N, C-alpha and C positions, 0 to 999 in steps of 0.2 A: 483528534485524539481525545475527545471529550475533555475531562478535567485532569487527565493523567499528565505527569511531567513529560514534556517533549523537548527539554533543553539538552545541551551538549553533554552534560555530566550526569547521565541517567543511572540511577541504581536499579537493579532488576526489581520488578514488581512481582508480588505473589500471584500465581496463576489464578487463584480465586478472585482476586481484585480485578484482574483484566476480564475474566469471564463475567463477573457481576456487572461491570460497566458496559460491556458489549451487549450482554443480554438485556439490560435495562433499555438500551438504545434500539435494539432490533427485534427482541422477542415479542410474540403476540401478534405479529403481522406476517403475511405471506408475500414474498417478493418474487418477481420474475428474474431479477439479476441483482447481485451484490458485487460491488467492486471494492477491493481492499489492497493493502500493501503486499508486496512480495516477501519471500522468506528472509531476505537480507535488508529489506527496507528501501528499495529503489537505488541504493548505491552500496558501496563496500560494506557498510554496517550501520544500522540504526536500530538500537535495542528495542525501543518502543514500537516501531513499525514491525519488527520481526515478531515481537510478542503478540501484537494485534493480528498479524497474519495467521500465526499458529492457532490462536484462540478462535478466530472466525472459522477456520477450517475444522477445528475440533468440535465447535458448537454445531456446525452443519452436519458433521459425521454423526454426532450423538443425538440429533434432532432438536437441539436447543434453539436453532434458528431454522426458518423454513424459506428456502429459495430454490428455484428451478435450476439456476446457473450461478456460478461464482467465477469471477475474473480476478486474477492477481496481476498487479503491475509487474512488467518484465523489463527491468532496466539494469544496466551495469555501468561501472565507471573505470574499468581497467585497474582496479586497486587504487583508486583516487588519482589516476593519471590524466583524466579528462572529465568533463561534466557528464552526468548520467545520460545514457542514450539507450534506445531500444536494443534488447538482446537479440542476437541472431536466431535464437531458438524460440522466439515469441510466436504464439499461435496466431495472433492478430496484430497487425500494424495499421495505424491510421494517421495520415497527415492531416492536421487540422486546417480548415479554411482560415484565411487571414482574420476574418471578423471573430471567429471562435477563439483563435489563439490570442488575439488582442484583448478579448474579454477575460480570458483566463489570466492573462498577465495583469490586467487591471485589477482583478480580484486580489492577486498577490500583493500588489502595491497599495491600492486604495483601501481595500477591506482589511487585509492583514497588516498593512503598514510597513512592508519591507521596501527599502530604497530601490531605485531603478538599477543600481549596480550591485545589489546584494547577491549573495550566493543563491538565495531562494528565488529571486527573480531571474537570475541567469540560468537556473536549472528548470525553468518553465518550458518544457519541450514543445516544439511544433509537431513532432511525431510522437504518438503514444503507442505503447505496446503492452500486450496482455497475454498471459497464459489463461486459457478458457476451459472451464470444466462444467460438465453436465452431471457429474456424479462425485460424491464426497470421497470415495476411495481413491480416485485419480488425483484429486486435490491434495489428499493426505500425503501421497508420495512426493509431490512437488514441494509441499510446505515442510518437509522433514527438517528438523533443526540443523542449521549449518553452524560451523565453527565461527566464532567471532575472530576477525582478524586481529593480530597483535599490533 
């Protein structure tokens, strides 16, 4: 999330601030694939992840970033009823090999410093899921703004 507030009580950011941050990180290079957050942020609602998703898709559509393909994380949590898991309508599902999953989990605990029983660690999935796009117009439809749950 670069240096943008990613805490639980996020105020909305101005679109220009999110665009400037993402452009600073991604513009000027050409990519084969960019992976980013889903429209709701991998679970019921995460404002900063949703803003990031919409901004990356819009920058791709407008030519502000150059990539051949864009994948959005495709997870849901049943309205916070369970930990996030791959959505049934994901274009791609991939179960991580044990060594890859353990390394991913190690990064969450050792690099980011989350405890072994933290929500962040418990939501480190073995199965990953993505919506996959080869064109910006298709991604625009998927990333359309969603209502924030109350």
